[in-house]
Structure formats: structure tokens, C-alpha cells
C-alpha positions as CSV (number, residue, x, y, z in Angstrom):
1,M,2.4,-13.0,-32.5
2,W,5.6,-11.6,-31.0
3,N,7.6,-12.1,-34.2
4,S,5.1,-10.0,-36.1
5,L,6.3,-6.9,-34.2
6,N,9.3,-5.0,-35.5
7,E,12.5,-4.5,-33.5
8,L,11.6,-1.1,-32.2
9,E,8.1,-2.3,-31.0
10,R,9.7,-5.3,-29.2
11,E,12.2,-3.0,-27.5
12,N,9.4,-0.8,-26.2
13,V,7.1,-3.5,-24.8
14,E,8.5,-6.0,-22.3
15,L,6.9,-9.4,-22.3
16,C,7.4,-11.9,-19.5
17,V,5.8,-15.4,-19.4
18,N,5.3,-17.0,-16.0
19,P,4.5,-20.7,-16.3
20,P,4.3,-23.3,-13.5
21,F,7.6,-24.5,-12.1
22,V,7.7,-27.8,-14.0
23,F,7.5,-26.0,-17.4
24,L,10.0,-23.2,-16.7
25,D,13.0,-24.7,-18.4
26,R,11.1,-25.9,-21.4
27,V,9.5,-22.5,-21.9
28,R,12.8,-20.7,-21.6
29,E,14.3,-23.0,-24.2
30,K,11.5,-22.4,-26.7
31,L,11.2,-18.7,-26.4
32,T,13.6,-16.1,-27.9
33,K,15.8,-14.2,-25.5
34,D,13.8,-10.9,-25.9
35,I,10.9,-12.6,-24.1
36,S,11.5,-12.8,-20.3
37,V,10.5,-15.8,-18.2
38,G,9.5,-15.7,-14.6
39,S,8.3,-18.1,-11.9
40,Q,5.0,-17.9,-10.1
41,N,6.6,-18.2,-6.7
42,V,9.8,-18.9,-4.7
43,F,10.2,-20.5,-1.3
44,D,7.4,-21.6,0.9
45,A,9.1,-20.3,4.0
46,V,12.1,-18.3,5.0
47,G,14.5,-18.4,7.9
48,P,17.0,-20.9,9.1
49,N,15.3,-23.8,7.2
50,V,14.9,-21.9,4.0
51,D,16.7,-24.7,1.9
52,N,14.6,-27.6,3.1
53,T,13.8,-30.4,0.8
54,G,11.4,-29.4,-1.9
55,T,12.2,-25.7,-1.8
56,I,12.6,-23.8,-5.0
57,T,15.3,-21.1,-4.5
58,P,16.2,-17.9,-6.5
59,K,19.5,-19.5,-7.4
60,M,17.7,-22.5,-9.0
61,L,15.5,-20.1,-11.0
62,S,18.4,-18.0,-12.1
63,S,20.2,-21.1,-13.3
64,I,17.5,-22.0,-15.8
65,G,17.2,-18.4,-17.1
66,C,14.4,-16.9,-15.1
67,D,14.4,-13.1,-14.9
68,W,11.4,-12.4,-12.7
69,I,9.4,-13.8,-9.8
70,L,5.7,-13.2,-9.2
71,L,5.0,-12.6,-5.5
72,G,2.0,-11.7,-3.4
73,H,-0.7,-13.1,-5.7
74,S,-4.1,-13.1,-4.1
75,D,-4.3,-16.9,-4.4
76,R,-1.2,-17.2,-2.2
77,R,-2.2,-14.5,0.2
78,N,-5.8,-15.5,0.7
79,N,-5.9,-19.2,-0.1
80,L,-2.5,-20.4,1.0
81,G,-2.0,-18.0,4.0
82,E,1.1,-16.1,2.9
83,T,1.6,-13.2,5.2
84,D,2.9,-9.7,4.5
85,K,6.1,-10.6,6.4
86,L,6.7,-13.7,4.4
87,I,6.2,-11.9,1.1
88,S,8.5,-9.1,2.2
89,D,11.2,-11.7,3.0
90,K,10.7,-13.3,-0.4
91,V,11.0,-9.9,-2.1
92,R,14.3,-9.3,-0.3
93,M,15.8,-12.7,-1.2
94,A,14.7,-12.5,-4.8
95,L,16.3,-9.1,-5.3
96,S,19.5,-10.1,-3.5
97,S,19.8,-12.9,-6.1
98,G,19.5,-10.5,-9.0
99,L,15.9,-11.4,-10.0
100,G,13.2,-8.8,-10.6
101,V,9.9,-8.9,-8.6
102,I,6.4,-8.6,-9.9
103,L,4.6,-7.7,-6.6
104,T,0.8,-8.2,-6.6
105,I,-1.3,-6.3,-4.0
106,G,-5.0,-6.0,-3.7
107,E,-8.0,-5.7,-1.5
108,L,-10.8,-8.2,-0.8
109,P,-14.5,-7.5,-1.5
110,Y,-15.3,-6.6,2.1
111,Q,-12.3,-4.3,2.4
112,R,-13.5,-2.4,-0.7
113,R,-17.1,-2.2,0.7
114,W,-15.9,-0.8,4.0
115,G,-13.7,1.8,2.5
116,M,-10.5,0.0,3.4
117,A,-9.0,-0.4,-0.1
118,L,-6.2,2.1,0.2
119,P,-5.2,1.3,3.8
120,T,-5.0,-2.4,2.8
121,L,-2.9,-1.7,-0.2
122,R,-0.6,0.6,1.8
123,K,-0.2,-2.1,4.5
124,Q,0.7,-4.8,1.9
125,L,3.1,-2.5,0.0
126,G,4.6,-1.0,3.1
127,A,5.5,-4.4,4.4
128,A,7.1,-5.4,1.1
129,M,9.1,-2.2,0.9
130,G,11.1,-3.5,3.9
131,G,12.7,-5.9,1.5
132,I,13.5,-3.4,-1.2
133,K,16.8,-1.5,-1.1
134,S,16.9,2.0,-2.5
135,D,18.8,1.0,-5.6
136,K,16.5,-1.9,-6.5
137,W,13.3,-0.1,-7.4
138,H,13.9,-0.4,-11.1
139,K,13.6,-4.2,-10.5
140,I,10.1,-3.9,-9.1
141,V,6.8,-4.1,-10.9
142,I,3.7,-3.5,-8.8
143,A,0.5,-5.0,-10.0
144,Y,-2.8,-3.7,-8.5
145,E,-5.1,-6.7,-8.2
146,P,-8.5,-5.9,-6.8
147,V,-9.6,-9.4,-5.7
148,W,-13.2,-8.6,-6.3
149,A,-12.5,-8.0,-10.0
150,V,-10.7,-11.3,-10.5
151,G,-12.0,-14.5,-12.0
152,E,-14.4,-15.7,-14.6
153,G,-17.6,-13.5,-14.7
154,A,-16.1,-10.9,-12.4
155,T,-16.6,-7.2,-13.2
156,P,-13.3,-5.5,-13.9
157,C,-12.2,-2.4,-11.9
158,S,-13.0,0.7,-13.9
159,P,-10.0,2.3,-15.6
160,Q,-10.6,5.5,-13.7
161,E,-10.4,3.6,-10.4
162,A,-7.3,1.8,-11.5
163,Q,-5.7,5.1,-12.3
164,R,-6.7,6.6,-8.9
165,I,-5.3,3.7,-7.0
166,N,-2.0,3.7,-8.9
167,V,-1.6,7.4,-8.4
168,A,-2.1,6.9,-4.7
169,L,0.5,4.0,-4.7
170,R,3.1,6.1,-6.4
171,K,2.6,8.9,-4.0
172,F,2.9,6.4,-1.1
173,I,6.2,5.1,-2.5
174,A,7.5,8.7,-3.0
175,E,6.7,9.5,0.7
176,R,8.2,6.3,2.0
177,A,11.2,5.7,-0.3
178,G,11.7,8.9,-2.2
179,A,11.0,10.5,-5.6
180,E,13.6,8.4,-7.4
181,A,12.0,5.1,-6.2
182,A,8.5,6.4,-7.3
183,A,9.9,7.2,-10.7
184,S,11.7,3.9,-11.2
185,V,9.0,1.5,-10.1
186,R,6.5,0.3,-12.7
187,L,2.8,0.3,-11.8
188,T,0.5,-2.1,-13.6
189,Y,-3.0,-3.5,-13.4
190,T,-4.3,-7.0,-13.1
191,G,-7.9,-8.1,-12.8
192,S,-9.9,-9.5,-15.7
193,V,-7.8,-7.7,-18.3
194,N,-8.7,-9.0,-21.7
195,E,-8.4,-8.0,-25.4
196,K,-11.7,-5.9,-25.2
197,N,-10.8,-3.7,-22.2
198,A,-7.0,-3.4,-22.4
199,A,-7.0,-0.2,-24.4
200,A,-9.0,1.7,-21.8
201,Y,-6.3,0.8,-19.2
202,A,-3.3,1.2,-21.4
203,S,-4.2,4.8,-22.1
204,L,-3.8,5.7,-18.5
205,E,-0.7,7.6,-17.3
206,D,-0.1,5.5,-14.3
207,V,-1.0,2.0,-15.7
208,E,2.2,1.0,-17.3
209,G,1.3,-2.5,-18.3
210,F,-0.6,-5.6,-17.2
211,V,-0.3,-8.9,-15.5
212,V,-2.6,-11.0,-17.6
213,G,-4.3,-14.1,-16.3
214,R,-6.9,-16.1,-18.1
215,A,-6.7,-14.1,-21.4
216,G,-3.0,-14.9,-21.5
217,L,-3.7,-18.5,-22.1
218,D,-5.2,-17.7,-25.5
219,V,-2.4,-16.7,-27.9
220,N,-4.8,-14.5,-30.0
221,K,-6.1,-12.6,-27.0
222,L,-2.7,-12.1,-25.6
223,G,-1.5,-10.9,-29.1
224,S,-4.3,-8.4,-29.2
225,I,-3.3,-7.1,-25.7
226,I,0.3,-6.7,-26.8
227,Q,-0.7,-4.9,-29.9
228,T,-2.8,-2.5,-27.7
229,L,0.3,-1.7,-25.6
230,V,2.4,-1.2,-28.8
231,R,-0.2,1.2,-30.2
232,D,-0.4,3.1,-26.9
233,D,3.4,3.4,-26.8
234,E,3.4,4.8,-30.3
235,C,0.7,7.3,-29.5
236,S,2.6,8.4,-26.4
237,N,5.8,8.9,-28.4
238,T,4.0,11.0,-31.0
239,G,1.9,13.0,-28.6
240,G,-1.4,11.4,-29.6
241,N,-4.2,9.9,-27.6
């Protein structure tokens, strides 16, 4: 699937695979170096006891070839009780170790119903920004994850709404961290992305990629999504739609 792309196409689309901890080293060994590997988490707590028994640290992840860490996923926020403060500390420690951060933020169904989507997203993002130095924004990928659009049988967020949200997030970053930060960060979408709807999101100006969940477990579906991104990049470079 990846090898079917030419060199230019592979340079224009960045692929990162985030397997569970126990498979990280094997995945890194099997994949070519032009495919990044990232973890699904780092640390379970921070502070004076950060290196307690059983802890996975950024240094460990770097030593086996990890490039990225996924932080703030809705499962960890809403099911495992991770707070905005903890996620911010994780972001800071990951960046200080030279790793990139894929930061997931998103609102719950009731927050969407009550008109609290953007305030919730700004709160989550604002807290994480406390861990991001001004020269590190190029190491940040933000993934908008509307929790109500996640899971088998869920209705994906409309492309128009994903664009509206990401425009608002970029504006928020510009206001809080400056225009350079807003231009450097990558804004993506995650929430029931699949091979059938990827093109509608990929064509949006402020959706610069995806964090793919269930569809990513199927090599054919993932390949189709990657091809969609390649085609969109080619259209953008030639001025097409």
C-alpha cells in the first residue's frame, strides 16, 4: 500500500502508526523509516514520582524509535479520568524529550447539545498550550475528536462543521500564541473517518489530515484513505478541486 506511492507522494503525506506499547518495537523494526511510529500514551502521572515502577517514559519511547505520542484521546479523558492539567504536563514532557505530540480534543454529546462545544475545546486546548513553548508548535498535531461522532454506528461530524471548528481553533491559537504558532500547527480530524467519507474532509482548507481509528485496522481501507490524501495534495498543488 505505502510502497505503491512514488517518492514525491510519500514525501507529501506523512504516515504515523500508533500501536499498543507491547508492539511498538516490532512495528518500528518492520516498517520503513519513512513511516513514523508513535505511542498511544506516555506516563500515567507526573510530578515527583514520575518514574515509578511500570511507567513508560518519553526516553524509553525515543530509544525504540518513536517519533510521536498520542495524548488527550477521549478514552483516556472520559473513561480513565485524565485531567487537562495531566495532559498539559504530558505534552510538556514529551516535547522536552524531542517527541512530537498528536493532541486530541473533543466535546461530549451533552456539551454539543448545550452549545458548549467551542468553550470545551478552548478549555482543553488552552490547558495543553501551557506545555507548549513558542518554538515547538511545528511538533504539534491537533486532532478534533467530537466524542458523539466516535464509535461503531456513530454519525460522523459533517465536513462543514469540522472546518468551522478547526477555523475557530486556529484563530484561538493565533490569539493566545501568535500567528506563527497558528501557521505551524497542523489541524486534523478524527471521528469515524473511513474510506467513503475521507475525500469530503480532505478537501477542506483547515483539515490537514486524519487520526484514523477503526478503519486503520484494515489495510485496504487505510490505503484508500492515504490515496485520498495524495490526490487532494496533488489537486492543491495544481490549483484543482
